[in-house]
C-alpha positions as CSV (number, residue, x, y, z in Angstrom):
1,M,0.6,21.6,5.8
2,R,-1.4,24.5,6.9
3,A,-4.5,22.2,6.9
4,R,-2.6,19.5,8.8
5,A,-1.4,22.4,11.6
6,G,-4.9,23.3,11.7
7,Y,-6.6,19.8,12.2
8,I,-4.0,19.7,15.1
9,L,-4.8,22.9,16.6
10,L,-8.3,21.7,16.5
11,F,-7.8,18.5,17.8
12,A,-6.0,20.3,20.6
13,V,-9.0,22.5,21.4
14,Q,-11.6,19.5,21.1
15,L,-9.2,17.7,23.9
16,A,-9.0,20.8,26.2
17,C,-12.9,21.3,25.8
18,A,-13.2,17.5,26.9
19,F,-11.0,17.9,29.7
20,F,-12.9,20.8,31.1
21,F,-15.9,18.9,31.3
22,L,-14.3,15.9,32.8
23,Y,-13.0,17.9,35.1
24,D,-16.0,19.8,36.0
25,I,-17.8,16.4,36.4
26,L,-15.1,14.8,38.5
27,A,-15.0,18.1,40.8
28,N,-18.5,17.8,41.6
29,L,-18.6,14.2,41.8
30,F,-15.7,13.9,44.4
31,G,-16.2,17.3,46.1
32,L,-12.9,18.8,45.1
33,R,-12.3,22.4,46.1
34,V,-12.4,24.8,43.2
35,T,-11.7,28.4,43.3
36,P,-15.0,30.0,42.4
37,I,-15.2,32.1,39.4
38,N,-18.1,34.6,38.3
39,W,-20.9,32.3,37.0
40,Q,-21.2,34.5,33.8
41,L,-17.6,33.8,32.9
42,Y,-18.2,30.0,33.9
43,E,-21.3,29.9,31.7
44,F,-19.2,31.2,28.9
45,I,-16.3,28.8,29.3
46,E,-19.0,26.2,29.2
47,I,-20.6,27.6,25.9
48,G,-17.1,27.7,24.4
49,A,-16.4,24.2,25.3
50,A,-19.4,23.0,23.8
51,F,-18.9,24.8,20.6
52,G,-15.3,23.6,20.4
53,L,-16.5,20.0,20.8
54,V,-19.2,20.6,18.2
55,I,-17.1,22.1,15.9
56,G,-14.6,19.1,16.4
57,V,-17.5,16.7,15.4
58,I,-18.4,18.9,12.3
59,V,-14.6,18.8,11.0
60,T,-14.2,15.1,11.9
61,A,-17.4,14.1,9.9
62,R,-15.8,16.3,6.9
63,L,-12.3,14.4,7.3
64,M,-14.5,11.2,7.3
65,V,-16.1,11.9,4.0
66,L,-12.9,12.9,2.5
67,S,-11.0,10.1,3.7
68,A,-13.9,7.8,2.1
69,R,-13.6,9.4,-1.1
70,R,-9.9,9.0,-1.2
71,R,-10.2,5.2,-0.2
72,D,-12.8,4.8,-3.1
73,K,-10.3,6.5,-5.7
74,A,-7.6,4.5,-4.5
75,E,-9.6,1.3,-4.9
76,S,-10.6,2.6,-8.3
77,D,-7.0,3.1,-9.5
78,L,-6.2,-0.4,-8.0
79,R,-8.9,-1.8,-10.3
80,L,-7.6,0.0,-13.4
81,A,-3.9,-0.8,-12.3
82,S,-5.2,-4.7,-12.0
83,G,-7.1,-4.3,-15.4
84,A,-3.9,-2.8,-16.8
85,F,-1.9,-5.6,-15.7
86,M,-4.2,-8.1,-17.2
87,A,-4.1,-6.4,-20.5
88,V,-0.4,-6.4,-20.6
89,L,-0.2,-9.9,-19.7
90,E,-2.5,-10.8,-22.5
91,E,-0.6,-8.6,-25.0
92,R,2.4,-10.3,-24.2
93,F,1.2,-13.6,-24.4
94,T,-0.3,-13.1,-27.9
95,A,3.1,-11.5,-29.0
96,W,5.0,-14.4,-27.8
97,G,2.3,-16.8,-29.3
98,L,1.7,-18.8,-26.4
99,T,-0.6,-21.6,-26.5
100,P,-3.5,-22.0,-24.1
101,A,-1.9,-24.4,-21.9
102,E,1.4,-22.2,-21.8
103,R,-0.8,-19.1,-20.9
104,D,-1.9,-20.7,-17.9
105,V,1.5,-21.9,-16.8
106,A,2.7,-18.3,-17.2
107,L,-0.2,-16.9,-15.4
108,F,0.1,-19.4,-12.5
109,A,4.2,-18.7,-12.4
110,I,3.9,-15.0,-12.5
111,K,1.5,-15.2,-9.3
112,G,4.1,-17.3,-7.8
113,V,2.5,-21.0,-7.8
114,S,5.2,-23.5,-7.5
115,S,5.6,-25.9,-10.6
116,S,4.5,-28.8,-8.5
117,D,1.3,-26.7,-7.5
118,I,0.7,-25.8,-11.2
119,A,1.2,-29.3,-12.0
120,T,-1.7,-30.3,-9.4
121,L,-3.9,-27.4,-10.4
122,R,-3.7,-28.3,-14.2
123,N,-3.8,-32.0,-13.7
124,T,-0.5,-32.6,-15.5
125,S,2.8,-34.1,-14.6
126,E,5.5,-31.8,-13.0
127,G,7.7,-32.4,-16.0
128,T,5.2,-31.3,-18.3
129,V,4.9,-27.7,-16.4
130,K,8.6,-27.6,-16.4
131,A,8.7,-28.2,-20.3
132,Q,6.1,-25.6,-21.0
133,S,8.0,-23.2,-18.4
134,T,10.9,-23.6,-20.6
135,A,9.0,-23.0,-23.8
136,I,7.6,-19.7,-22.2
137,Y,11.1,-18.6,-21.1
138,R,12.3,-19.1,-24.7
139,K,9.4,-17.3,-26.3
140,A,9.7,-14.6,-23.8
141,G,13.5,-14.3,-24.3
142,V,14.3,-14.7,-20.5
143,N,15.9,-17.5,-18.5
144,S,13.8,-17.5,-15.4
145,R,10.4,-17.0,-13.6
146,A,11.8,-13.8,-11.9
147,Q,12.9,-12.2,-15.2
148,L,9.7,-13.1,-16.6
149,L,8.0,-11.2,-14.0
150,S,10.1,-8.2,-14.1
151,L,9.0,-8.1,-17.9
152,F,5.8,-7.3,-16.8
153,I,6.9,-4.9,-13.7
154,D,9.1,-2.9,-16.5
155,D,5.9,-2.3,-18.6
156,L,3.6,-1.4,-15.5
157,M,6.6,1.3,-14.5
158,E,6.2,2.7,-18.0
159,G,9.6,1.8,-19.3
160,P,12.6,-0.8,-18.5
161,L,14.7,0.3,-15.8
162,P,18.5,0.7,-16.7
163,P,20.4,-2.6,-17.0
164,V,22.3,-3.9,-14.1
165,P,25.7,-5.1,-15.0
166,D,26.5,-8.7,-14.4
167,V,29.4,-9.0,-12.0
168,G,31.3,-12.1,-12.3
169,L,32.7,-14.3,-9.4
170,A,36.3,-13.2,-10.4
171,D,34.8,-9.2,-10.3
172,R,33.1,-9.7,-6.8
173,Q,36.2,-11.5,-5.3
174,A,38.3,-8.3,-6.6
175,L,35.7,-6.0,-5.1
176,N,35.9,-7.6,-1.5
177,T,39.7,-7.7,-1.4
178,S,39.8,-4.2,-2.3
179,S,37.1,-3.1,0.3
180,T,38.8,-5.3,2.9
181,G,42.2,-3.9,2.3
182,T,43.7,-7.4,1.9
């Protein structure tokens, strides 16, 4: 937090220096009346403003280098996470005993590709894709594409989330009735 305050202060100093030079140039250009000050003091102000701008450039360059390093690390972490996700996929597919065709269908399903598009991509019928999807869900112990995807998300989050209770229609109606006061 102290570093952020320092950067904001440095930005303010740099902005003040830039305004000083801009005002000086515009005053000379348009012949604005300026109360004269001692020339030595004026020179010191100009030197200080120039140093403020130079320091701003140096700090900006440092921040750009740090930002590039953080970006590179984030990209590296993303590649590792992507590789970890593919490793988790392969482990699960092997554990479930999926055939190569089922692996393809499962991968496309997890990517969010529709059944008809999967059929087109694999040059099979949509019925075949739906049958393979059903076999995948059965082997994985789930009932839908969303549940299949949640298995992998749970693995990447390092453990499953607590189960969500299944609220039936009667329970939802009771909750709505009690919350509305009717």
